[in-house]
Gaussian input, Z-matrix of N, CA and C with variables (Angstrom, degrees):
# hf/3-21g

backbone

0 1
 N
 C     1     B1
 C     2     B2     1     A1
 N     3     B3     2     A2     1     D1
 C     4     B4     3     A3     2     D2
 C     5     B5     4     A4     3     D3
 N     6     B6     5     A5     4     D4
 C     7     B7     6     A6     5     D5
 C     8     B8     7     A7     6     D6
 N     9     B9     8     A8     7     D7
 C    10    B10     9     A9     8     D8
 C    11    B11    10    A10     9     D9
 N    12    B12    11    A11    10    D10
 C    13    B13    12    A12    11    D11
 C    14    B14    13    A13    12    D12
 N    15    B15    14    A14    13    D13
 C    16    B16    15    A15    14    D14
 C    17    B17    16    A16    15    D15
 N    18    B18    17    A17    16    D16
 C    19    B19    18    A18    17    D17
 C    20    B20    19    A19    18    D18
 N    21    B21    20    A20    19    D19
 C    22    B22    21    A21    20    D20
 C    23    B23    22    A22    21    D21
 N    24    B24    23    A23    22    D22
 C    25    B25    24    A24    23    D23
 C    26    B26    25    A25    24    D24
 N    27    B27    26    A26    25    D25
 C    28    B28    27    A27    26    D26
 C    29    B29    28    A28    27    D27
 N    30    B30    29    A29    28    D28
 C    31    B31    30    A30    29    D29
 C    32    B32    31    A31    30    D30
 N    33    B33    32    A32    31    D31
 C    34    B34    33    A33    32    D32
 C    35    B35    34    A34    33    D33
 N    36    B36    35    A35    34    D34
 C    37    B37    36    A36    35    D35
 C    38    B38    37    A37    36    D36
 N    39    B39    38    A38    37    D37
 C    40    B40    39    A39    38    D38
 C    41    B41    40    A40    39    D39
 N    42    B42    41    A41    40    D40
 C    43    B43    42    A42    41    D41
 C    44    B44    43    A43    42    D42
 N    45    B45    44    A44    43    D43
 C    46    B46    45    A45    44    D44
 C    47    B47    46    A46    45    D45
 N    48    B48    47    A47    46    D46
 C    49    B49    48    A48    47    D47
 C    50    B50    49    A49    48    D48
 N    51    B51    50    A50    49    D49
 C    52    B52    51    A51    50    D50
 C    53    B53    52    A52    51    D51
 N    54    B54    53    A53    52    D52
 C    55    B55    54    A54    53    D53
 C    56    B56    55    A55    54    D54
 N    57    B57    56    A56    55    D55
 C    58    B58    57    A57    56    D56
 C    59    B59    58    A58    57    D57
 N    60    B60    59    A59    58    D58
 C    61    B61    60    A60    59    D59
 C    62    B62    61    A61    60    D60
 N    63    B63    62    A62    61    D61
 C    64    B64    63    A63    62    D62
 C    65    B65    64    A64    63    D63
 N    66    B66    65    A65    64    D64
 C    67    B67    66    A66    65    D65
 C    68    B68    67    A67    66    D66
 N    69    B69    68    A68    67    D67
 C    70    B70    69    A69    68    D68
 C    71    B71    70    A70    69    D69
 N    72    B72    71    A71    70    D70
 C    73    B73    72    A72    71    D71
 C    74    B74    73    A73    72    D72
 N    75    B75    74    A74    73    D73
 C    76    B76    75    A75    74    D74
 C    77    B77    76    A76    75    D75
 N    78    B78    77    A77    76    D76
 C    79    B79    78    A78    77    D77
 C    80    B80    79    A79    78    D78
 N    81    B81    80    A80    79    D79
 C    82    B82    81    A81    80    D80
 C    83    B83    82    A82    81    D81
 N    84    B84    83    A83    82    D82
 C    85    B85    84    A84    83    D83
 C    86    B86    85    A85    84    D84
 N    87    B87    86    A86    85    D85
 C    88    B88    87    A87    86    D86
 C    89    B89    88    A88    87    D87
 N    90    B90    89    A89    88    D88
 C    91    B91    90    A90    89    D89
 C    92    B92    91    A91    90    D90
 N    93    B93    92    A92    91    D91
 C    94    B94    93    A93    92    D92
 C    95    B95    94    A94    93    D93
 N    96    B96    95    A95    94    D94
 C    97    B97    96    A96    95    D95
 C    98    B98    97    A97    96    D96
 N    99    B99    98    A98    97    D97
 C   100   B100    99    A99    98    D98
 C   101   B101   100   A100    99    D99
 N   102   B102   101   A101   100   D100
 C   103   B103   102   A102   101   D101
 C   104   B104   103   A103   102   D102
 N   105   B105   104   A104   103   D103
 C   106   B106   105   A105   104   D104
 C   107   B107   106   A106   105   D105
 N   108   B108   107   A107   106   D106
 C   109   B109   108   A108   107   D107
 C   110   B110   109   A109   108   D108
 N   111   B111   110   A110   109   D109
 C   112   B112   111   A111   110   D110
 C   113   B113   112   A112   111   D111
 N   114   B114   113   A113   112   D112
 C   115   B115   114   A114   113   D113
 C   116   B116   115   A115   114   D114
 N   117   B117   116   A116   115   D115
 C   118   B118   117   A117   116   D116
 C   119   B119   118   A118   117   D117
 N   120   B120   119   A119   118   D118
 C   121   B121   120   A120   119   D119
 C   122   B122   121   A121   120   D120
 N   123   B123   122   A122   121   D121
 C   124   B124   123   A123   122   D122
 C   125   B125   124   A124   123   D123
 N   126   B126   125   A125   124   D124
 C   127   B127   126   A126   125   D125
 C   128   B128   127   A127   126   D126
 N   129   B129   128   A128   127   D127
 C   130   B130   129   A129   128   D128
 C   131   B131   130   A130   129   D129
 N   132   B132   131   A131   130   D130
 C   133   B133   132   A132   131   D131
 C   134   B134   133   A133   132   D132
 N   135   B135   134   A134   133   D133
 C   136   B136   135   A135   134   D134
 C   137   B137   136   A136   135   D135
 N   138   B138   137   A137   136   D136
 C   139   B139   138   A138   137   D137
 C   140   B140   139   A139   138   D138
 N   141   B141   140   A140   139   D139
 C   142   B142   141   A141   140   D140
 C   143   B143   142   A142   141   D141
 N   144   B144   143   A143   142   D142
 C   145   B145   144   A144   143   D143
 C   146   B146   145   A145   144   D144
 N   147   B147   146   A146   145   D145
 C   148   B148   147   A147   146   D146
 C   149   B149   148   A148   147   D147
 N   150   B150   149   A149   148   D148
 C   151   B151   150   A150   149   D149
 C   152   B152   151   A151   150   D150
 N   153   B153   152   A152   151   D151
 C   154   B154   153   A153   152   D152
 C   155   B155   154   A154   153   D153
 N   156   B156   155   A155   154   D154
 C   157   B157   156   A156   155   D155
 C   158   B158   157   A157   156   D156
 N   159   B159   158   A158   157   D157
 C   160   B160   159   A159   158   D158
 C   161   B161   160   A160   159   D159
 N   162   B162   161   A161   160   D160
 C   163   B163   162   A162   161   D161
 C   164   B164   163   A163   162   D162
 N   165   B165   164   A164   163   D163
 C   166   B166   165   A165   164   D164
 C   167   B167   166   A166   165   D165
 N   168   B168   167   A167   166   D166
 C   169   B169   168   A168   167   D167
 C   170   B170   169   A169   168   D168
 N   171   B171   170   A170   169   D169
 C   172   B172   171   A171   170   D170
 C   173   B173   172   A172   171   D171
 N   174   B174   173   A173   172   D172
 C   175   B175   174   A174   173   D173
 C   176   B176   175   A175   174   D174
 N   177   B177   176   A176   175   D175
 C   178   B178   177   A177   176   D176
 C   179   B179   178   A178   177   D177
 N   180   B180   179   A179   178   D178
 C   181   B181   180   A180   179   D179
 C   182   B182   181   A181   180   D180
 N   183   B183   182   A182   181   D181
 C   184   B184   183   A183   182   D182
 C   185   B185   184   A184   183   D183
 N   186   B186   185   A185   184   D184
 C   187   B187   186   A186   185   D185
 C   188   B188   187   A187   186   D186
 N   189   B189   188   A188   187   D187
 C   190   B190   189   A189   188   D188
 C   191   B191   190   A190   189   D189
 N   192   B192   191   A191   190   D190
 C   193   B193   192   A192   191   D191
 C   194   B194   193   A193   192   D192
 N   195   B195   194   A194   193   D193
 C   196   B196   195   A195   194   D194
 C   197   B197   196   A196   195   D195
 N   198   B198   197   A197   196   D196
 C   199   B199   198   A198   197   D197
 C   200   B200   199   A199   198   D198
 N   201   B201   200   A200   199   D199
 C   202   B202   201   A201   200   D200
 C   203   B203   202   A202   201   D201
 N   204   B204   203   A203   202   D202
 C   205   B205   204   A204   203   D203
 C   206   B206   205   A205   204   D204
 N   207   B207   206   A206   205   D205
 C   208   B208   207   A207   206   D206
 C   209   B209   208   A208   207   D207
 N   210   B210   209   A209   208   D208
 C   211   B211   210   A210   209   D209
 C   212   B212   211   A211   210   D210
 N   213   B213   212   A212   211   D211
 C   214   B214   213   A213   212   D212
 C   215   B215   214   A214   213   D213
 N   216   B216   215   A215   214   D214
 C   217   B217   216   A216   215   D215
 C   218   B218   217   A217   216   D216
 N   219   B219   218   A218   217   D217
 C   220   B220   219   A219   218   D218
 C   221   B221   220   A220   219   D219
 N   222   B222   221   A221   220   D220
 C   223   B223   222   A222   221   D221
 C   224   B224   223   A223   222   D222
 N   225   B225   224   A224   223   D223
 C   226   B226   225   A225   224   D224
 C   227   B227   226   A226   225   D225
 N   228   B228   227   A227   226   D226
 C   229   B229   228   A228   227   D227
 C   230   B230   229   A229   228   D228
 N   231   B231   230   A230   229   D229
 C   232   B232   231   A231   230   D230
 C   233   B233   232   A232   231   D231
 N   234   B234   233   A233   232   D232
 C   235   B235   234   A234   233   D233
 C   236   B236   235   A235   234   D234
 N   237   B237   236   A236   235   D235
 C   238   B238   237   A237   236   D236
 C   239   B239   238   A238   237   D237
 N   240   B240   239   A239   238   D238
 C   241   B241   240   A240   239   D239
 C   242   B242   241   A241   240   D240
 N   243   B243   242   A242   241   D241
 C   244   B244   243   A243   242   D242
 C   245   B245   244   A244   243   D243
 N   246   B246   245   A245   244   D244
 C   247   B247   246   A246   245   D245
 C   248   B248   247   A247   246   D246
 N   249   B249   248   A248   247   D247
 C   250   B250   249   A249   248   D248
 C   251   B251   250   A250   249   D249
 N   252   B252   251   A251   250   D250
 C   253   B253   252   A252   251   D251
 C   254   B254   253   A253   252   D252
 N   255   B255   254   A254   253   D253
 C   256   B256   255   A255   254   D254
 C   257   B257   256   A256   255   D255
 N   258   B258   257   A257   256   D256
 C   259   B259   258   A258   257   D257
 C   260   B260   259   A259   258   D258
 N   261   B261   260   A260   259   D259
 C   262   B262   261   A261   260   D260
 C   263   B263   262   A262   261   D261
 N   264   B264   263   A263   262   D262
 C   265   B265   264   A264   263   D263
 C   266   B266   265   A265   264   D264
 N   267   B267   266   A266   265   D265
 C   268   B268   267   A267   266   D266
 C   269   B269   268   A268   267   D267
 N   270   B270   269   A269   268   D268
 C   271   B271   270   A270   269   D269
 C   272   B272   271   A271   270   D270
 N   273   B273   272   A272   271   D271
 C   274   B274   273   A273   272   D272
 C   275   B275   274   A274   273   D273
 N   276   B276   275   A275   274   D274
 C   277   B277   276   A276   275   D275
 C   278   B278   277   A277   276   D276
 N   279   B279   278   A278   277   D277
 C   280   B280   279   A279   278   D278
 C   281   B281   280   A280   279   D279
 N   282   B282   281   A281   280   D280
 C   283   B283   282   A282   281   D281
 C   284   B284   283   A283   282   D282
 N   285   B285   284   A284   283   D283
 C   286   B286   285   A285   284   D284
 C   287   B287   286   A286   285   D285
 N   288   B288   287   A287   286   D286
 C   289   B289   288   A288   287   D287
 C   290   B290   289   A289   288   D288
 N   291   B291   290   A290   289   D289
 C   292   B292   291   A291   290   D290
 C   293   B293   292   A292   291   D291
 N   294   B294   293   A293   292   D292
 C   295   B295   294   A294   293   D293
 C   296   B296   295   A295   294   D294
 N   297   B297   296   A296   295   D295
 C   298   B298   297   A297   296   D296
 C   299   B299   298   A298   297   D297
 N   300   B300   299   A299   298   D298
 C   301   B301   300   A300   299   D299
 C   302   B302   301   A301   300   D300
 N   303   B303   302   A302   301   D301
 C   304   B304   303   A303   302   D302
 C   305   B305   304   A304   303   D303
 N   306   B306   305   A305   304   D304
 C   307   B307   306   A306   305   D305
 C   308   B308   307   A307   306   D306
 N   309   B309   308   A308   307   D307
 C   310   B310   309   A309   308   D308
 C   311   B311   310   A310   309   D309
 N   312   B312   311   A311   310   D310
 C   313   B313   312   A312   311   D311
 C   314   B314   313   A313   312   D312
 N   315   B315   314   A314   313   D313
 C   316   B316   315   A315   314   D314
 C   317   B317   316   A316   315   D315

   B1=1.4437
   B2=1.5234
   B3=1.3356
   B4=1.4544
   B5=1.5306
   B6=1.3107
   B7=1.4647
   B8=1.5200
   B9=1.3232
   B10=1.4655
   B11=1.5244
   B12=1.3141
   B13=1.4599
   B14=1.5242
   B15=1.3216
   B16=1.4650
   B17=1.5134
   B18=1.3222
   B19=1.4602
   B20=1.5294
   B21=1.3295
   B22=1.4711
   B23=1.5335
   B24=1.3247
   B25=1.4721
   B26=1.5318
   B27=1.3505
   B28=1.4718
   B29=1.5345
   B30=1.3310
   B31=1.4643
   B32=1.5281
   B33=1.3421
   B34=1.4682
   B35=1.5288
   B36=1.3255
   B37=1.4659
   B38=1.5204
   B39=1.3281
   B40=1.4647
   B41=1.5196
   B42=1.3280
   B43=1.4649
   B44=1.5293
   B45=1.3261
   B46=1.4595
   B47=1.5289
   B48=1.3353
   B49=1.4676
   B50=1.5333
   B51=1.3389
   B52=1.4663
   B53=1.5233
   B54=1.3088
   B55=1.4621
   B56=1.5245
   B57=1.3149
   B58=1.4643
   B59=1.5151
   B60=1.3229
   B61=1.4682
   B62=1.5268
   B63=1.3219
   B64=1.4682
   B65=1.5166
   B66=1.3328
   B67=1.4655
   B68=1.5309
   B69=1.3312
   B70=1.4660
   B71=1.5251
   B72=1.3307
   B73=1.4664
   B74=1.5186
   B75=1.3431
   B76=1.4665
   B77=1.5209
   B78=1.3193
   B79=1.4705
   B80=1.5348
   B81=1.3209
   B82=1.4709
   B83=1.5273
   B84=1.3283
   B85=1.4627
   B86=1.5333
   B87=1.3285
   B88=1.4613
   B89=1.5242
   B90=1.3196
   B91=1.4610
   B92=1.5268
   B93=1.3178
   B94=1.4650
   B95=1.5283
   B96=1.3233
   B97=1.4637
   B98=1.5220
   B99=1.3126
   B100=1.4688
   B101=1.5270
   B102=1.3103
   B103=1.4614
   B104=1.5274
   B105=1.3281
   B106=1.4702
   B107=1.5220
   B108=1.3400
   B109=1.4626
   B110=1.5261
   B111=1.3074
   B112=1.4649
   B113=1.5299
   B114=1.3220
   B115=1.4707
   B116=1.5347
   B117=1.3056
   B118=1.4695
   B119=1.5258
   B120=1.3280
   B121=1.4615
   B122=1.5295
   B123=1.3359
   B124=1.4785
   B125=1.5280
   B126=1.3215
   B127=1.4659
   B128=1.5242
   B129=1.3150
   B130=1.4649
   B131=1.5201
   B132=1.3159
   B133=1.4610
   B134=1.5270
   B135=1.3332
   B136=1.4700
   B137=1.5269
   B138=1.3199
   B139=1.4726
   B140=1.5252
   B141=1.3143
   B142=1.4664
   B143=1.5232
   B144=1.3247
   B145=1.4717
   B146=1.5299
   B147=1.3243
   B148=1.4685
   B149=1.5261
   B150=1.3164
   B151=1.4637
   B152=1.5229
   B153=1.3204
   B154=1.4721
   B155=1.5183
   B156=1.3216
   B157=1.4626
   B158=1.5113
   B159=1.3259
   B160=1.4623
   B161=1.5177
   B162=1.3218
   B163=1.4585
   B164=1.5154
   B165=1.3281
   B166=1.4634
   B167=1.5279
   B168=1.3123
   B169=1.4576
   B170=1.5242
   B171=1.3233
   B172=1.4643
   B173=1.5333
   B174=1.3291
   B175=1.4685
   B176=1.5236
   B177=1.3260
   B178=1.4643
   B179=1.5282
   B180=1.3085
   B181=1.4555
   B182=1.5194
   B183=1.3297
   B184=1.4608
   B185=1.5231
   B186=1.3154
   B187=1.4647
   B188=1.5227
   B189=1.3233
   B190=1.4597
   B191=1.5309
   B192=1.3359
   B193=1.4637
   B194=1.5288
   B195=1.3210
   B196=1.4713
   B197=1.5154
   B198=1.3402
   B199=1.4644
   B200=1.5320
   B201=1.3412
   B202=1.4630
   B203=1.5262
   B204=1.3301
   B205=1.4672
   B206=1.5177
   B207=1.3227
   B208=1.4657
   B209=1.5237
   B210=1.3213
   B211=1.4715
   B212=1.5340
   B213=1.3372
   B214=1.4641
   B215=1.5218
   B216=1.3252
   B217=1.4571
   B218=1.5209
   B219=1.3076
   B220=1.4643
   B221=1.5251
   B222=1.3193
   B223=1.4665
   B224=1.5299
   B225=1.3359
   B226=1.4756
   B227=1.5344
   B228=1.3238
   B229=1.4620
   B230=1.5229
   B231=1.3362
   B232=1.4611
   B233=1.5296
   B234=1.3379
   B235=1.4669
   B236=1.5303
   B237=1.3196
   B238=1.4693
   B239=1.5275
   B240=1.3163
   B241=1.4717
   B242=1.5196
   B243=1.3313
   B244=1.4680
   B245=1.5257
   B246=1.3272
   B247=1.4691
   B248=1.5213
   B249=1.3313
   B250=1.4678
   B251=1.5275
   B252=1.3282
   B253=1.4658
   B254=1.5236
   B255=1.3181
   B256=1.4702
   B257=1.5225
   B258=1.3218
   B259=1.4685
   B260=1.5275
   B261=1.3292
   B262=1.4637
   B263=1.5246
   B264=1.3226
   B265=1.4719
   B266=1.5163
   B267=1.3298
   B268=1.4678
   B269=1.5254
   B270=1.3312
   B271=1.4676
   B272=1.5199
   B273=1.3175
   B274=1.4642
   B275=1.5205
   B276=1.3294
   B277=1.4629
   B278=1.5230
   B279=1.3160
   B280=1.4689
   B281=1.5237
   B282=1.3150
   B283=1.4654
   B284=1.5282
   B285=1.3308
   B286=1.4678
   B287=1.5356
   B288=1.3265
   B289=1.4680
   B290=1.5236
   B291=1.3061
   B292=1.4668
   B293=1.5235
   B294=1.3073
   B295=1.4622
   B296=1.5266
   B297=1.3280
   B298=1.4613
   B299=1.5233
   B300=1.3164
   B301=1.4628
   B302=1.5188
   B303=1.2979
   B304=1.4693
   B305=1.5187
   B306=1.3125
   B307=1.4552
   B308=1.5288
   B309=1.3327
   B310=1.4543
   B311=1.5224
   B312=1.3264
   B313=1.4620
   B314=1.5114
   B315=1.3051
   B316=1.4667
   B317=1.4833
   A1=109.90
   A2=117.20
   A3=120.03
   A4=111.83
   A5=117.47
   A6=120.84
   A7=109.51
   A8=117.15
   A9=121.65
   A10=111.10
   A11=117.01
   A12=120.65
   A13=112.46
   A14=117.76
   A15=121.22
   A16=113.00
   A17=117.01
   A18=121.07
   A19=110.63
   A20=117.73
   A21=120.82
   A22=111.17
   A23=114.72
   A24=121.21
   A25=113.74
   A26=120.25
   A27=118.12
   A28=112.55
   A29=117.08
   A30=120.25
   A31=110.10
   A32=116.26
   A33=120.39
   A34=109.41
   A35=117.17
   A36=120.87
   A37=110.73
   A38=117.02
   A39=120.58
   A40=112.07
   A41=116.30
   A42=120.44
   A43=110.92
   A44=116.54
   A45=119.39
   A46=110.90
   A47=117.25
   A48=120.23
   A49=109.88
   A50=116.71
   A51=119.84
   A52=110.76
   A53=116.54
   A54=120.82
   A55=110.52
   A56=116.46
   A57=120.56
   A58=112.21
   A59=116.50
   A60=120.62
   A61=109.65
   A62=116.21
   A63=120.19
   A64=111.88
   A65=116.83
   A66=120.59
   A67=110.83
   A68=116.91
   A69=120.19
   A70=110.67
   A71=116.64
   A72=120.43
   A73=110.31
   A74=116.19
   A75=120.28
   A76=111.23
   A77=118.48
   A78=120.59
   A79=110.60
   A80=116.80
   A81=119.63
   A82=109.94
   A83=116.73
   A84=119.97
   A85=111.42
   A86=116.88
   A87=120.61
   A88=110.79
   A89=116.46
   A90=118.92
   A91=111.94
   A92=117.42
   A93=119.94
   A94=110.24
   A95=116.70
   A96=120.46
   A97=111.80
   A98=116.15
   A99=119.74
   A100=110.04
   A101=116.99
   A102=120.10
   A103=112.88
   A104=117.65
   A105=118.90
   A106=113.35
   A107=118.93
   A108=120.95
   A109=113.87
   A110=117.92
   A111=121.39
   A112=108.41
   A113=118.30
   A114=120.42
   A115=111.54
   A116=115.64
   A117=121.89
   A118=113.12
   A119=117.59
   A120=119.44
   A121=113.55
   A122=118.06
   A123=120.41
   A124=112.32
   A125=117.50
   A126=121.58
   A127=112.15
   A128=117.13
   A129=120.91
   A130=112.07
   A131=116.64
   A132=120.80
   A133=110.73
   A134=117.07
   A135=120.79
   A136=109.96
   A137=117.14
   A138=120.21
   A139=110.75
   A140=117.37
   A141=120.40
   A142=110.96
   A143=117.34
   A144=120.45
   A145=110.80
   A146=116.57
   A147=120.36
   A148=110.33
   A149=117.08
   A150=120.70
   A151=111.21
   A152=117.04
   A153=120.34
   A154=110.34
   A155=117.13
   A156=119.90
   A157=112.14
   A158=116.40
   A159=120.25
   A160=111.30
   A161=116.43
   A162=120.13
   A163=112.31
   A164=117.79
   A165=120.74
   A166=110.67
   A167=117.66
   A168=120.39
   A169=113.71
   A170=118.57
   A171=120.04
   A172=111.89
   A173=119.67
   A174=117.79
   A175=113.05
   A176=117.68
   A177=119.44
   A178=109.55
   A179=116.81
   A180=120.68
   A181=112.22
   A182=116.31
   A183=119.97
   A184=111.34
   A185=117.53
   A186=120.90
   A187=111.75
   A188=117.30
   A189=121.05
   A190=111.60
   A191=117.98
   A192=121.37
   A193=112.50
   A194=118.09
   A195=120.73
   A196=112.76
   A197=118.09
   A198=118.73
   A199=113.31
   A200=117.53
   A201=119.47
   A202=111.39
   A203=117.63
   A204=120.80
   A205=110.73
   A206=117.06
   A207=120.56
   A208=109.92
   A209=116.67
   A210=121.18
   A211=111.05
   A212=116.64
   A213=120.90
   A214=113.20
   A215=117.06
   A216=121.05
   A217=109.80
   A218=116.01
   A219=121.08
   A220=112.37
   A221=116.78
   A222=120.23
   A223=111.60
   A224=119.65
   A225=117.75
   A226=112.57
   A227=117.12
   A228=119.87
   A229=111.05
   A230=117.48
   A231=120.54
   A232=110.80
   A233=117.22
   A234=120.34
   A235=111.33
   A236=117.26
   A237=120.67
   A238=109.82
   A239=117.26
   A240=120.85
   A241=111.17
   A242=116.53
   A243=120.18
   A244=110.53
   A245=116.53
   A246=120.01
   A247=111.14
   A248=116.97
   A249=120.60
   A250=110.69
   A251=117.46
   A252=120.81
   A253=110.92
   A254=117.04
   A255=120.93
   A256=110.77
   A257=117.30
   A258=120.99
   A259=110.81
   A260=116.91
   A261=120.43
   A262=111.14
   A263=117.17
   A264=120.26
   A265=111.31
   A266=116.80
   A267=120.45
   A268=111.16
   A269=116.92
   A270=119.84
   A271=111.45
   A272=117.23
   A273=119.48
   A274=111.26
   A275=116.84
   A276=120.00
   A277=112.46
   A278=117.60
   A279=121.04
   A280=111.84
   A281=117.71
   A282=121.66
   A283=108.03
   A284=117.90
   A285=119.95
   A286=113.80
   A287=117.77
   A288=119.91
   A289=111.28
   A290=117.59
   A291=121.38
   A292=109.64
   A293=116.17
   A294=121.89
   A295=112.10
   A296=117.44
   A297=121.55
   A298=113.73
   A299=117.94
   A300=120.79
   A301=110.18
   A302=116.16
   A303=121.63
   A304=110.12
   A305=114.19
   A306=122.31
   A307=110.04
   A308=115.11
   A309=121.13
   A310=108.49
   A311=115.95
   A312=119.82
   A313=109.53
   A314=117.01
   A315=120.42
   A316=110.86
   D1=-38.53
   D2=-177.14
   D3=-63.89
   D4=-33.87
   D5=177.74
   D6=-68.91
   D7=-42.92
   D8=179.95
   D9=-63.64
   D10=-33.37
   D11=179.50
   D12=-77.84
   D13=-9.80
   D14=179.68
   D15=70.67
   D16=32.01
   D17=-179.49
   D18=-70.31
   D19=159.04
   D20=179.07
   D21=-62.25
   D22=154.51
   D23=-175.93
   D24=-54.27
   D25=-43.02
   D26=179.20
   D27=-62.30
   D28=-35.51
   D29=178.68
   D30=-69.36
   D31=-41.63
   D32=176.84
   D33=-60.70
   D34=-43.14
   D35=178.67
   D36=-61.55
   D37=-41.81
   D38=177.42
   D39=-63.08
   D40=-40.12
   D41=177.67
   D42=-64.53
   D43=-41.32
   D44=178.14
   D45=-66.90
   D46=-35.55
   D47=177.29
   D48=-64.26
   D49=-44.47
   D50=177.72
   D51=-62.90
   D52=-38.42
   D53=178.00
   D54=-63.42
   D55=-40.97
   D56=178.48
   D57=-63.81
   D58=-41.11
   D59=177.45
   D60=-63.28
   D61=-44.25
   D62=178.46
   D63=-62.48
   D64=-41.80
   D65=179.40
   D66=-65.56
   D67=-40.49
   D68=178.95
   D69=-64.17
   D70=-43.16
   D71=177.60
   D72=-61.72
   D73=-45.89
   D74=-178.88
   D75=-60.20
   D76=-46.27
   D77=-175.07
   D78=-65.63
   D79=-37.38
   D80=177.40
   D81=-66.30
   D82=-46.14
   D83=-178.89
   D84=-66.66
   D85=-38.91
   D86=179.17
   D87=-62.02
   D88=-51.69
   D89=-176.75
   D90=-68.83
   D91=-34.41
   D92=175.50
   D93=-64.32
   D94=-43.51
   D95=179.13
   D96=-63.83
   D97=-43.96
   D98=179.28
   D99=-62.05
   D100=-46.33
   D101=-176.16
   D102=-69.59
   D103=-24.88
   D104=-179.22
   D105=-97.59
   D106=-20.82
   D107=-177.15
   D108=-104.50
   D109=-15.27
   D110=-177.92
   D111=-98.95
   D112=131.57
   D113=178.07
   D114=-58.86
   D115=143.58
   D116=-176.27
   D117=-56.77
   D118=-34.33
   D119=-175.57
   D120=-70.80
   D121=-16.45
   D122=177.60
   D123=-118.93
   D124=4.12
   D125=-176.92
   D126=-58.96
   D127=-43.23
   D128=179.16
   D129=-61.40
   D130=-40.14
   D131=179.52
   D132=-66.51
   D133=-41.47
   D134=179.14
   D135=-63.14
   D136=-44.05
   D137=177.96
   D138=-63.76
   D139=-37.16
   D140=179.28
   D141=-64.64
   D142=-43.91
   D143=177.42
   D144=-63.26
   D145=-41.86
   D146=179.14
   D147=-62.23
   D148=-48.08
   D149=-179.37
   D150=-64.55
   D151=-42.18
   D152=-179.89
   D153=-62.52
   D154=-44.42
   D155=178.52
   D156=-63.04
   D157=-42.68
   D158=179.54
   D159=-66.35
   D160=-43.37
   D161=-176.86
   D162=-71.25
   D163=-28.49
   D164=179.97
   D165=-80.44
   D166=-42.95
   D167=-172.78
   D168=-74.63
   D169=-32.64
   D170=-177.79
   D171=-61.50
   D172=-52.10
   D173=179.09
   D174=-65.95
   D175=-29.81
   D176=176.55
   D177=-65.20
   D178=-45.40
   D179=177.32
   D180=-61.13
   D181=-41.41
   D182=178.68
   D183=-66.28
   D184=-37.17
   D185=179.75
   D186=-70.02
   D187=-33.39
   D188=-177.51
   D189=-83.47
   D190=-26.69
   D191=-174.60
   D192=-60.72
   D193=-42.72
   D194=-178.63
   D195=-61.27
   D196=-55.62
   D197=178.51
   D198=-60.48
   D199=-37.44
   D200=178.15
   D201=-65.50
   D202=-36.92
   D203=178.07
   D204=-65.40
   D205=-35.40
   D206=177.63
   D207=-68.20
   D208=-42.03
   D209=-177.23
   D210=-73.16
   D211=-51.54
   D212=-172.56
   D213=-92.44
   D214=-23.48
   D215=-173.27
   D216=102.44
   D217=147.23
   D218=-175.50
   D219=-65.09
   D220=-50.17
   D221=-176.18
   D222=-64.29
   D223=-47.25
   D224=177.04
   D225=-60.08
   D226=-38.06
   D227=178.94
   D228=-65.10
   D229=-38.37
   D230=176.83
   D231=-63.66
   D232=-40.79
   D233=177.51
   D234=-65.19
   D235=-42.44
   D236=178.65
   D237=-63.74
   D238=-42.77
   D239=179.35
   D240=-62.91
   D241=-44.45
   D242=178.74
   D243=-63.79
   D244=-42.74
   D245=178.80
   D246=-63.13
   D247=-40.97
   D248=178.78
   D249=-62.13
   D250=-41.32
   D251=178.74
   D252=-64.92
   D253=-43.58
   D254=-179.62
   D255=-65.47
   D256=-45.11
   D257=179.58
   D258=-63.41
   D259=-41.82
   D260=179.09
   D261=-61.50
   D262=-45.51
   D263=177.75
   D264=-62.09
   D265=-43.19
   D266=179.73
   D267=-63.35
   D268=-42.15
   D269=179.00
   D270=-64.59
   D271=-41.03
   D272=178.12
   D273=-63.96
   D274=-42.67
   D275=179.63
   D276=-70.72
   D277=-17.93
   D278=177.13
   D279=-76.33
   D280=-15.08
   D281=179.30
   D282=-82.95
   D283=116.12
   D284=-177.11
   D285=-55.68
   D286=-38.60
   D287=-178.73
   D288=-64.61
   D289=-30.28
   D290=177.22
   D291=-79.67
   D292=-49.42
   D293=-176.52
   D294=-63.28
   D295=-35.99
   D296=-175.22
   D297=-99.26
   D298=12.68
   D299=-179.53
   D300=-60.71
   D301=127.89
   D302=-177.58
   D303=-116.69
   D304=162.81
   D305=179.01
   D306=-67.17
   D307=140.11
   D308=177.52
   D309=-108.28
   D310=124.22
   D311=176.26
   D312=-82.68
   D313=135.66
   D314=178.34
   D315=-103.79

């Protein structure tokens, strides 16, 4: 979003730093939740599906981003992407089972 808004480079860098901190927190919490809430006998399969989905969707998104930027424009595409990320996070947090997920002691 900061790039689309045309903010100064130090502000963009700060936004990317905050994004990195958020991503690091998310990945730790995600993997901790998966490892503590998923039974051991299917844990490998769950990780395989997660990795396959991540590995398949990233290059697809990268391949589609260029043509979409040409069609829609770079700045509008950045705003749509930022809005999609914000809406997705809000929808996930609106699910009580996600929002209220607690640590499981083993």
